C-alpha positions in Angstrom: -139.5 -53.9 32.2 -137.4 -53.6 35.3 -138.4 -52.3 38.8 -137.4 -48.6 39.7 -134.9 -48.4 42.5 -137.0 -47.1 45.7 -134.8 -43.9 46.4 -136.9 -40.9 49.1 -140.3 -39.8 48.3 -140.7 -36.9 46.2 -142.5 -33.5 47.4 -146.2 -33.7 46.1 -145.1 -30.0 44.4 -141.9 -31.6 42.9 -139.8 -29.2 45.0 -136.2 -29.2 44.8 -133.5 -28.4 47.4 -132.0 -24.9 46.8 -128.7 -26.2 46.7 -130.2 -27.9 43.5 -131.3 -24.9 41.7 -127.9 -22.9 42.5 -126.5 -23.5 39.1 -129.0 -24.8 37.0 -128.1 -25.1 33.4 -124.5 -24.0 33.6 -123.7 -27.4 32.0 -126.6 -27.3 29.5 -130.2 -28.0 30.3 -132.3 -30.4 28.1 -135.8 -31.6 27.8 -136.3 -35.6 27.6 -139.8 -36.5 26.7 -140.6 -40.1 27.1 -143.3 -41.6 24.9 -144.4 -44.9 26.2 -146.2 -46.2 23.2 -145.6 -49.3 20.9 -147.6 -51.3 18.0 -146.3 -54.5 19.3 -143.4 -55.2 21.6 -139.8 -56.3 20.3 -138.4 -59.4 22.0 -135.3 -57.7 23.3 -136.6 -54.7 24.7 -137.2 -54.2 28.5 -138.2 -50.4 28.0 -141.1 -48.8 29.7 -143.4 -49.2 27.2 -147.0 -50.5 26.3 -148.7 -51.8 23.6 -152.5 -51.1 23.2 -153.6 -54.0 25.0 -151.5 -53.3 27.9 -152.6 -49.3 28.4 -155.6 -50.2 31.1 -157.7 -47.4 29.8 -155.0 -44.9 28.9 -155.0 -43.5 25.8 -152.7 -40.9 23.6 -154.9 -37.7 24.6 -154.8 -38.5 28.4 -151.0 -38.9 27.8 -150.7 -35.4 25.8 -152.6 -33.5 28.4 -150.4 -35.1 31.6 -147.3 -34.2 29.8 -148.6 -30.5 29.7 -149.5 -30.7 33.2 -146.1 -32.0 34.1 -144.6 -29.1 32.2 -146.4 -26.5 34.2 -145.5 -28.0 37.5 -141.7 -27.9 36.1 -142.1 -24.3 35.3 -143.1 -23.7 39.0 -140.0 -25.5 40.3 -137.2 -24.5 38.1 -136.2 -21.7 35.9 -133.3 -22.7 33.5 -132.0 -20.1 30.9 -133.4 -21.8 28.1 -133.9 -25.3 26.7 -130.6 -26.3 24.6 -131.8 -29.9 23.9 -135.1 -31.7 23.2 -135.4 -35.6 23.1 -138.2 -37.5 22.3 -137.6 -41.3 23.3 -139.8 -44.4 24.0 -141.4 -46.6 23.0 -142.1 -44.8 19.6 -142.4 -41.5 19.6 -144.1 -41.2 16.0 -146.9 -43.3 17.2 -148.0 -39.8 17.8 -148.8 -38.1 14.7 -146.3 -35.5 13.8 -148.4 -32.5 14.7 -149.0 -34.0 18.1 -145.2 -34.0 18.4 -145.0 -30.4 17.1 -147.6 -29.5 20.0 -145.5 -31.1 22.8 -142.6 -29.3 21.3 -144.5 -25.8 21.4 -145.2 -26.9 24.9 -141.5 -26.9 25.8 -141.1 -23.5 24.4 -143.9 -22.0 26.1 -142.5 -23.6 29.4 -139.1 -22.6 29.3 -138.2 -21.3 25.9 -135.9 -23.0 23.4 -132.8 -21.6 23.2 -131.8 -20.2 19.5 -130.3 -23.2 17.5 -131.7 -25.9 20.2 -131.3 -29.5 19.0 -134.7 -31.0 18.6 -134.6 -35.2 18.3 -137.1 -37.8 17.9 -136.4 -41.6 17.6 -138.5 -43.4 14.9 -139.0 -47.0 14.1 -138.8 -46.8 10.2 -142.0 -48.4 9.6 -143.8 -45.7 11.8 -142.8 -42.4 9.4 -143.3 -41.4 6.0 -141.8 -39.0 3.8 -145.0 -36.7 4.4 -144.8 -37.2 8.5 -141.3 -36.3 8.4 -141.7 -33.3 6.0 -144.1 -32.0 8.9 -141.9 -32.8 11.5 -139.2 -30.7 10.2 -141.8 -27.9 9.6 -142.5 -28.2 13.3 -139.0 -27.6 14.3 -137.6 -30.8 14.7 -133.9 -31.2 13.7 -132.7 -34.5 14.0 -134.0 -38.2 13.6 -132.8 -41.3 15.2 -133.9 -44.4 13.5 -133.9 -47.7 14.7 -132.4 -49.8 11.8 -130.7 -52.6 14.1 -129.7 -54.8 11.4 -129.7 -55.4 7.7 -130.2 -58.8 7.9 -134.0 -60.2 7.7 -132.8 -63.3 10.1 -131.6 -60.9 12.6 -134.3 -58.8 12.4 -136.6 -61.7 12.9 -135.1 -62.8 16.0 -135.1 -59.2 17.4 -139.0 -59.3 16.6 -138.5 -56.3 14.8 -141.7 -55.4 12.2 -139.7 -53.6 9.3 -137.9 -54.9 6.7 -134.1 -55.2 5.9 -134.2 -52.2 3.7 -137.2 -49.8 5.3 -134.3 -48.2 7.7 -132.3 -47.1 4.7 -135.4 -46.1 2.7 -136.5 -43.8 5.9 -133.1 -42.3 6.0 -133.7 -41.1 2.4 -137.0 -39.7 3.3 -135.6 -38.0 6.3 -132.5 -36.0 4.0 -135.4 -35.4 1.2 -137.7 -33.7 3.9 -134.8 -31.5 5.1 -133.1 -33.4 7.9 -129.4 -32.7 8.0 -128.6 -35.0 11.2 -129.7 -38.4 10.9 -128.9 -41.5 13.1 -129.1 -45.3 12.4 -128.9 -47.5 15.4 -127.4 -50.8 15.1 -127.5 -54.0 17.1 -124.7 -56.1 17.1 -124.2 -60.1 18.8 -127.5 -61.0 18.0 -127.8 -64.8 18.3 -127.3 -66.4 14.8 -125.7 -63.0 13.6 -122.7 -63.4 11.4 -119.8 -61.4 10.4 -121.2 -60.8 7.2 -124.5 -59.9 8.5 -123.2 -57.3 10.7 -120.7 -56.1 7.8 -123.7 -55.5 5.6 -125.4 -53.8 8.1 -122.7 -51.3 8.3 -122.0 -51.1 4.8 -125.9 -50.0 4.3 -125.7 -47.8 7.1 -122.5 -45.8 5.7 -124.2 -45.6 2.3 -127.7 -44.4 3.7 -126.2 -41.0 3.9 -126.4 -41.1 7.9 -124.3 -38.4 9.6 -124.4 -40.4 12.9 -124.3 -44.2 13.6 -124.7 -45.9 16.9 -123.6 -49.5 17.5 -124.8 -51.1 20.7 -123.9 -54.7 22.0 -127.2 -57.0 22.6 -128.3 -57.3 26.1 -130.7 -60.2 27.1 -132.5 -58.7 29.6 -134.7 -60.5 32.3 -138.2 -60.8 31.5 -138.2 -60.3 27.9 -139.2 -63.0 25.0 -135.4 -63.1 23.9 -134.5 -64.0 27.5 -137.1 -66.6 27.8 -135.5 -68.4 24.3 -132.0 -68.3 25.3 -133.1 -69.8 28.8 -135.1 -72.6 27.2 -132.0 -73.2 24.5 -133.8 -72.1 21.4 -131.2 -69.4 20.9 -127.6 -69.4 21.9 -126.5 -66.4 24.8 -124.1 -63.6 23.3 -120.9 -64.1 22.9 -118.6 -61.7 24.7 -115.7 -62.5 22.0 -118.1 -62.3 19.1 -119.4 -58.8 20.5 -115.5 -57.6 20.6 -115.0 -58.8 17.0 -118.1 -56.9 16.0 -116.9 -53.6 17.8 -113.9 -53.9 16.2 -115.4 -54.0 12.7 -117.6 -51.2 13.5 -114.7 -49.1 14.3 -112.6 -50.2 11.5 -115.5 -49.9 8.6 -116.9 -46.4 9.9 -113.3 -44.8 10.5 -112.9 -45.6 7.2 -116.1 -44.0 5.8 -115.2 -40.8 7.7 -117.1 -41.1 11.1 -115.4 -40.7 14.0 -116.1 -42.1 17.8 -117.0 -39.7 20.3 -118.5 -42.0 22.9 -117.6 -45.4 23.2 -121.0 -46.7 21.0 -121.2 -43.5 18.8 -119.8 -42.6 15.6 -120.5 -39.2 13.8 -118.9 -37.5 10.9 -118.4 -34.1 12.3 -118.7 -32.4 15.5 -121.8 -30.9 14.4 -123.5 -34.2 13.6 -122.8 -35.6 17.4 -125.7 -35.7 19.7 -126.0 -32.6 21.6 -128.7 -34.1 24.0 -126.6 -37.2 24.8 -123.5 -35.5 25.3 -125.5 -33.2 28.0 -126.2 -36.4 29.4 -122.3 -37.6 29.7 -121.1 -34.2 30.6 -123.3 -34.0 33.6 -125.8 -31.5 32.6 -129.5 -30.8 33.7 -132.6 -32.2 32.4 -136.3 -32.5 33.2 -137.6 -35.8 32.4 -141.5 -35.9 31.2 -143.6 -38.6 30.7 -144.0 -42.4 32.6 -141.2 -43.7 34.0 -138.9 -40.9 32.8 -135.7 -40.0 34.8 -134.6 -36.2 35.7 -131.5 -35.0 37.0 -131.0 -31.1 38.2 -128.2 -30.2 40.3 -127.3 -33.6 41.8 -130.8 -34.8 42.2 -132.1 -37.6 40.2 -135.7 -38.7 40.2 -137.8 -40.9 38.4 -141.8 -41.0 37.4 -144.1 -43.8 38.3 -144.2 -46.2 35.3 -147.5 -46.5 34.0 -149.3 -44.1 31.9 -152.7 -44.3 34.0 -150.7 -43.6 37.0 -148.8 -41.2 35.9 -152.2 -39.5 34.4 -154.0 -39.8 37.5 -151.1 -38.2 39.8 -151.1 -35.3 37.4 -154.8 -35.0 37.4 -154.9 -34.6 41.1 -152.4 -31.9 41.3 -149.5 -34.2 42.4 -145.9 -34.7 41.2 -145.6 -38.0 39.4 -142.2 -38.7 40.7 -141.9 -42.1 42.5 -138.6 -41.6 43.8 -135.5 -39.5 43.8 -132.0 -39.5 45.4 -129.9 -36.7 46.2 -126.2 -37.6 45.4 -123.4 -37.0 47.3 -120.1 -35.2 46.1 -118.5 -38.9 45.9 -121.5 -40.1 44.0 -121.2 -37.0 41.5 -117.6 -37.4 40.7 -118.0 -41.3 40.6 -120.5 -40.7 37.7 -118.1 -37.9 36.4 -115.6 -40.5 35.8 -118.0 -43.3 34.7 -119.7 -41.5 32.0 -116.8 -38.8 30.9 -114.2 -41.5 30.6 -116.5 -43.1 27.7 -115.9 -40.0 25.8 -113.3 -39.4 22.9 -112.5 -36.3 25.1 -111.9 -38.0 28.1 -111.0 -36.5 31.8 -108.7 -34.3 32.9 -105.8 -36.3 34.4 -106.4 -33.9 37.7 -109.9 -35.7 38.1 -108.6 -39.2 38.3 -105.3 -41.3 39.2 -104.4 -43.2 36.1 -101.6 -45.0 38.1 -103.5 -48.3 38.7 -104.0 -48.8 34.9 -101.0 -46.6 33.4 -99.1 -49.5 31.9 -102.1 -51.3 30.9 -102.5 -50.0 27.5 -106.2 -49.3 28.2 -105.6 -45.4 28.5 -103.4 -42.9 26.9 -102.6 -39.4 28.0 -102.0 -36.5 26.1 -102.7 -32.6 26.5 -103.4 -33.0 30.1 -106.2 -35.5 29.8 -106.8 -39.5 29.7 -108.7 -41.2 27.1 -109.3 -44.6 26.4 -107.3 -46.4 23.8 -109.2 -48.7 21.2 -108.8 -51.7 23.3 -109.7 -49.7 26.5 -113.4 -49.1 24.9 -113.8 -52.8 24.7 -113.1 -53.0 28.6 -114.4 -49.3 29.4 -116.3 -50.9 32.5 -113.0 -52.7 33.9 -111.3 -49.4 33.2 -113.8 -47.2 35.5 -113.9 -50.1 38.1 -109.9 -49.8 38.3 -109.9 -46.1 38.4 -112.9 -45.6 41.2 -111.3 -48.5 43.6 
């Protein structure tokens, strides 16, 4: 797990500068809830998660109490017009019972009020849900589920230290449909050492056949400090290859578009505008959100802050009436503009031409312009970071 940035101290009351509160919710307001619990740690994961032996006395009941305390603090700081999206991430949120997740959602509604038609998503490992638990989630107000499929290849799943079987994610997607979920996402990872083109093609085919209306596909990144990084360092596994990753991305675009999916963000495809993840769009479009839980990040009105990482420290601070925020930064207008370019250019809707100078990449074949906007071409998506650097320097 990477270290958090230092930043400046967060006031004990969590107070925000008046300037940050002037236009709260104008670009949308969401809630992120970080559930830091995992039954075991996947070899590639560097997220802020904890297995039972790493909790140091913290537990789920204490976590639930602490999150509700943070919600009370948040209610005293900001008053948005309503919560349009809620996203439970992790970790494995579905290690909490469906009832416990429902209680947290009720607490969000009591704190700020859920807007009519609010999107409510939870991530889930395929082995952590059942038809009955999914039915309870749906009854409790959850509208969208995101399942970590990663691959349909048993060998790839073994390298990633995933615990579910190759067919479990597709089966869980079917159970989610039966439980009443209309919006179902499957997450895929490509470029794992040892993965063949045929392995990834099969993963795409199974994900498409599952009936999911949203598919995310991410290139594997070997993060320092993970078991996977140690295996690569020892020479047990080859490091991911950029050319292979590009081939996999092109395969994803071809197969998904042929199946009726459209890309709307570099790593995300959906079957319709209604199937797109509204919570993630809020991030990419520069909206406001409050992140609850250990290590969660928040952004309101150009102020970004992050909570202490360990559940025990998080709970102790809130029990003492102190914000769990570890540090924060107040973005300058220039930084906010750079972030808008960095995030907005990854979207299929692109950026207004008035916001960027495209002359540096005009003849590169990486951008196309139409209707007063600049968007990435397919080749540009493969080199999105390069395009952003070129535009910002």
